[in-house]
Every structure is written in structure tokens, then in C-alpha cells.
N, C-alpha and C positions, 0 to 999 in steps of 0.2 A: 788852234795853232796851225798855221799854213805850212804843210809839209812840203810844199814846193818853193819855200822862201828863197830868194836870191842868194848865192854864195857871197859871203862877206870877205872882201879882199882887204888883208891887214898888212900887206907889204909895205905900204906908205907910212905906217905907224911904227913899225918894229917887228921884232920876232915875238911869235905866240907859241907857247907850249900847251898843249892839253894833256893834263895829268890825270891818268885813270888808275887808281888802285884796285887790285882784283884778287879775289879769293874764290875759286871755283864758279866762274861766271860764263862757262862754256855755252850756255843757252842764249846768252844775250850779247856777248862780247864783240861778235862779228858785226852786228847791226849797229852797236854803239860806235865802233871804229869807223865803219862806213859813213855813218851819219855826219861824224865830226869832221872827216876828210872832205865830205861834200860841202857842208855848211862853212868851214874854214879852210879852204884849199891851200892857203899859205902857211898854215900852222903845222907843227910837228905833233904827232899824236903819240905820247909814251903810255905803255901799259906795264905797270910794275906788277909782276905776279908775286903773290904772297903765299907760296907753298900749295899752290893749286895742284889737285890731283886728277882733273877732268880734262885736261888739255887746253885749258883756257890761253896759255902762253902761245901755243903753236897756232891756234885759230887766230889770235891777235896778230901774230907775225905774217900769217898768210893773207891778211886783209890789209897790210901795209903800215902797222903800227911798229914803232921802235919798242921792243920788249926788253925789259930789265928785271931782275929778280931781287927780291928782299926776303932773306931767310928768317929773319926775326918777326914773328908772328904778331899782327896787330895793325890796324889801319893807321894809328898815330906814327908808328915806327916807319911804316911805308911813306907817309907824307914827309917825315923828317928826312928821309933819303932823297926823296924827289926834290925838295927845295934846296938840298945841299948840292946835288949832283947836275941839275939841269940849269943852264943859264938861258934866259929869255927876257924879253922886255916885259912881257905879259904872260899871266898864267891864268889857265882856266882848269879848275879841278872839279871833276865829276865822277859819280859811281859808275861801275861798269854794269849796272843791272837794268839799264834801259828804262829807268823811270823818270829821267829828266831829258826834256827835248834839245837836241843840238841846235834845233832853229833859234833858240833863245841865246845862244852863245855871243851873237853880235851885240844883243841887248845889254849882256854882262860886261862886254868889253869896251863898249862906247863911253861910259862915265870914266873909266881909266884912261883912255886914249885922249879924251878931251880934257883931262887934268882935273876932273870934277871929283874924283874919289880915289882912295888907295886900296879898298877891298869892296867888292860889290857881292850882294848876297842874293841868291835865287830864292824868292819868297814864294812858298807853295801854299801858304795858308790864306792870303788876303783875298784870293779870288774864289776860295772854297774847293779847289780842284783836289787837295790832299785829303779833306773830309769826304769828298765824293768817292775818291778812288781807294783810300786805304781804310780796310776793314780790321785792322789789328787793334784789339783792345788796349786801351790806356796810351797809346802812343800820342794822340792829341792831348790828353791830360797832362803827360810828362812834358810835352813841348811847352804848354802853357805855363806849368809850373817852373821851368827853367827860365822863360821869358820874364816871369813875374819876379823871380829872384834876382835876376840881373838888373831889372829896372829898379828894384828897392835898394840894391847894394851898390850898383854903379851908375844909377841914374839915367840910363839909356834903354829906350824900348825898342827892342827888335820884333818885327813882324813874325819872323822864323828863325829860330837859333839853330836848329838841328839839321838844316838842309845841308845835303853834301854837294850842292852845285854852287860854285864861287868862283870869283875871279879876283886877282890881285896883281899889283905891280912888282917890279923887281926888288925895289928897295924894302917893300913890306915882307916880301918872301925871304930875301936874304938877311933880315935883321929880326926874324920871327924865332922866338925860342920855343921849339915844340918838345914838350915833356910828356904829353899823354902818349900812353902805349896803344890805346885801342879807340873805341867809338867816341870818346870824349874830346877828339881833336876838333870837332866842329864847335864845341862850347869853348875850348881853350882859344881858338882862333877869334871867336866873338869878344871874348872878355878882354884878350889882349889888345884887339883893335880898339875897343872903348878906353881902356885904361892909359893906353899910350896916345890917345887922342888923334887916331888915324881917321881920316875922312871914309865914311861909311855910306854907301848908297845900297837901296834894296830895289830889286827888279821882280815883279810878279811874273811867275812862270806857270805853266800848265803842267802839273805833276800827273803821271800815270803809274798804276800799281805794276808790280812785277807781272811779266807774262807767265802763263801757265808752265810749270816745270822749273821755275826759277825760285829759289828759296832764300829768305833774308837770313842773314847771319847776326842780326841784331836780337839780343835777348832783353825783352821789355823791363824786366825787374833787376837783373844782374848789372845790365849796362846802364840802367836808369840809375842805380844806386852809385856806380862809378861817376857818372856825370854829377850827380849832387855832391859826391865827395870832392871832385875836381872844383866845382865852384866854391866851396868852403876852404879848399886848400889855397886857391888863387885869391879868396878874400883876405886870408891870413897873410898871404906873400904881397899882395898889392895895397891892402888897406888895414895894416896891423893896428894903427891907432884907433880906427873905428871898431874893429874887433874887440881888441883888449880893453877899450874904453867901456863899451857895453858890459863886458864881463865884470870890469871893475866897478861899474855902476850897480850892477846886480848884487855883487858880493858885499859892497859897502851898505846897501839898503837892507839886505838880509842881516847884516851885522848890527845895524841900528835897530831893527825890529826886535832882535834878540837882546840887544844891550839896553834899550831905553827903560824897561821895566826894572832891570838891575839898577840902574842909576836912580831911579824914582824911589826904590826901596832903601837905598843907601841915603838918599838925601832925607827920608823920613825917619829911619832908624839908625843910621850911622854903621849898618852891619851889611855885609855881603852874604845874604842867606843863599842865594843861588850861585855858588861858585862855578859848577860846570857850565851854567848858561852865561856867565861872564867870561869864562875862558873861550866859550865857543864865538861869542861877540867879538872879542878881540882878534881872534884867528881870522874871522870872516872879514873884518875891516882891514886886518894886515895883509891879508891875501888880496883884497880888493886894490890897495895901494901898490902892492908888488905888481899886479897886473897892469896897472897904470904906467908904472915905471917901465914894465917890458914893452908896452905899446909906445912909449915915448923914445925908447931906444931903437926899436924896430922901425919906427916911422922914420927916424933919421937916416937909419941905413937904406931904406927904401928910397927916400929921396936922393941919397948919393948914387944908388944904383940907376935911378931914372936920369940923372944928370949924365952918368956914363952912356947910357942908352941913346940919349939924345945926341951926344957926341958921336957915338957910333953911326947914327943915322946920318949925320951931317957928313962923316967921313965917306960914306957909301955914295951918297949924292955927288960930292966932289970928285970920287973915283969915276963916275959915270959921265961926268961934264968934262973930263979930260980929254 
């Protein structure tokens, strides 16, 4: 990556806000703020301090960032406050750990400004830079697992789901429901964009590992579990017919497996010799049918919510065009 890249002037396209959620990033925040102010001279750099105890906020302020605080702990909560409180035409969201190059910000913004995308993802995986730089066990496996699940459930194949380097336009930001409290936020953003048919672009970036003295706050297993839990929760919320349909199919199949021998015996002898098995078979089939009904009802509710969301998006567009 060319560290002397020409600053990208965004003044003719609209306002740009660089959003940096931070928790104890005193080692790196000065460089991150300086780099983005140099590469995007027309943008406003916002640092949201999330209860840091190492002076992160003071350092960011000294280097020209607009510093705000979010007392509720968790990256997702910080992002929720950012998109609610900050108005801009375009947003660049990046971590404060100096793992993402500011020189790539222009590449993340261009698809938005040219009307080709609503969210742009900084892809660390395609060029191999993440694998070369990151030596934390299971991180690559976790990313690949999440990518696979999203592809199977939602039909969209991301090159990199867990990246913290993204950009999006105003309408996407202002209509995005942020439910995640923590590091699940990247997964939620990705699934939301796919489910609501937003235009998504991916830009390869050169990832670099944290500098010496900077420590990751991400827990591979506990945060990985939260990400998987978020995927299944959104699967239920966004595609209930698919989820409950598969559950119904499984229950009915198990009920038939248990019930067919009972029916065969009854046809041969006229007696129900395996009454507990017969009751189990009826319960399984009944539960399957109940699951199917739940899926149909929830699917109707989701379609209604989707229509309301589309109207909300249209209203935001109309407000911007006034």
C-alpha cells in the first residue's frame, strides 16, 4: 500500500464522517486519527470513547478528532450511538487499532459516491494479508464459518464478514436497526444489508496486525459464540418460514419413522400394541404442523415489516431530496 497516497478530496461529493469506536487504544489512536485526517482532509474524524482508562480520548482530542463518549459498554452500542447522533452524506467506520490503512478510505468511498453501492466492505482475506499478519488461532476458521453460514442461509457470499473497515451512505446508516451490543455488529451489518437487498461492494485492503503494546479485546470463543447466536437469531427474525419449515419437516419425518411401524402392526392385527410409540408419533407430527403454522404466521409478519421498512427508506430518500 502506498503510504504517500494523494489525499482524497470529498468536498464535491458531500460530507464524510470517519467513525472510530475506541476502548483503550492509547497506543494507536494518535496515528489512526492523523492518517485519516491526512487521507481524507475534508472529512470529520469522530472518536467515540467507550469507557477507556488509558487516556485514549485525550490523545484523540489532541490530534484533532471530535471526541464523544458512550458509557454503555460494547462496540455495537457505540455504533448505534454513532449513526444516530452524526449526520453526514457518507460514513467510514474503522477500528482504532491501526490494523486498517487509511489510504484505502478513498477506495471504500468511491462506490458510494458513484452510486454503485450502499455499503462497501474492506476485504482483508482475498489478497491474503489477514492470514499473513494475523497469528491468532481460530480467527480465520471463525470468519470462514460465518461466511459459509451466511451463504447457505441468505444466498450471498461475502469475501470477508468480520472486517471492521466499512463505508455506507446516509440512508443505509439512518435506517439500519442496530441490535447487537458487542462485536457481533459486523455480522449484523452484513446480514441486514443482504436481507434488505442493499447494494454491496467489496474492496480488497492490506490488513496489518496490531503494533506491539496494543492488545485485542476480541475473545475468539465467547465472541465467536455471540456471532453464531446472532446469525441464528437474525435467521429467525428475517427468514422464519425457512427456519420453522425445516423444523416442521424434521419433526414430521421423525413422527413418520415412529408411526409407520405402529400403522403396519394395526393393519395386520387390528391392535395398537405400541401405545407409547403411537402417542410419540402423533406428538411429533402435531408439533411439526404447529411449527409450520408458526412459520406461516411469522412469515406474514416479516413481510409486513419489510414493507414498512421499504416505506421508511423511501421517506428518508424523499427527505434528502427536498
